[in-house]
N, C-alpha and C positions, 0 to 999 in steps of 0.2 A: 504494500500500500504506500502511496506517495504522501508526503507530509502535507501537501495542499488539500488533502481530504479531511484534515482535522478541523473540528469546530468546537469552540471558537478557534480562529486561526492563530498560528504563531505570529509573534510581533517582531522578532529579530532573528538574525542568524550570523554566525561567524564560522570560520574554519575551525575544526576540532584539532587545534594545535596549541602547544605550550606557549608559543610566542603570541597567541591571540587571546589568551584567557583574561588579560587585563581589560579587554573590551567588553567582557560580560558584565551584566548588572550585579551589583553587590546587594541583591534584594531577593525576597522569596519568589518562587515561581516554578513552573513546570517546564521541562525541556525534552527535546527529542534529538537523538543521535541518528543521522542518516548517511546514506551513501552519497556520492557526488550527484547522482541523478534524483535524489530526494526520497529514496526507498527507506522507510522507517525501520530502524534496527533496535531502538530502545526508547522507552518512554519512562520518565522519572520525575520526581519532585525534589525540591530543595529549599531549605530556609535561607540559604545563600547560594545563588546560582554559580557565582565565580568560584567559590571554594569547592562546591560539589563537582563541577566540571574538572577542576584541577585534580581532584581525587581520581576521577575516571581516567584522566590522561596518564596516571601512574598505574592503572589497573590493566594487566594483560587480558583480562576477560572482556573489557570494553574496547580495547584496541585491536583485538584479534580479528582475523579474517573470518567472515561467515559465508554461507552459500550465496547470499545476496551481494556481498562485497564487504568492504571495510568502512567503519564510521569515519567520515572526513568532514562532516558539517554538524554543528550543534545549532538547533533552533530553540527559541524559548518564548514564553509569555509570562511576564511578571503578574502576580496576583496577591490579593490579601492573604495573609497566612491562614486565615480561617477557611479559605476556599481552595487551598492546595490539594487536599485529598479529593475533593469533588472534581476539580479539573483533571487531575491525573486519571481518575476512574473513568471520566467521560472519554478522554482520549484513548484509553485502553479498550473501552467498550466499542468505540468506533473502529479501532483496528481489528478487534475480534469479529465484528460484523462483516468487515471486508475480507478478512483472511481466514477466519474460523480458528485463529490461534493467536497467542501472544507474539509480540515482536521477537525476532531471533535472539536478542541479548537479554530479554526479560526472563527471569526464572520463576517469579511468583506473581500472583495477582495483587493488586493494590488492596490494602485493608478496607473493609466496608464498615462505615459508621452506622450505628443504630440510633 
């Protein structure tokens, strides 16, 4: 599934590289790691996007080659901290509706609030 199918849409993007992490917001939000052509590989949330993406850049599991390709772009949407889980769940559900599975680098479903 391509990143442009997500709703609400992502608001920004940068190359998924150490040299570009300083351009990421230092705010809460949800993010998507994609291939060069926008194929979604991972959907996540963070209280600090910049710090979380820096952690992923150090993680062999997030920088590994997948069947769809390697993560080369990070896209994000900042949001109120109280809306983080809702936005992440929404994006994961949209992906599952299109692909009938989680993104390649996601290993578990987002927690569901009651």
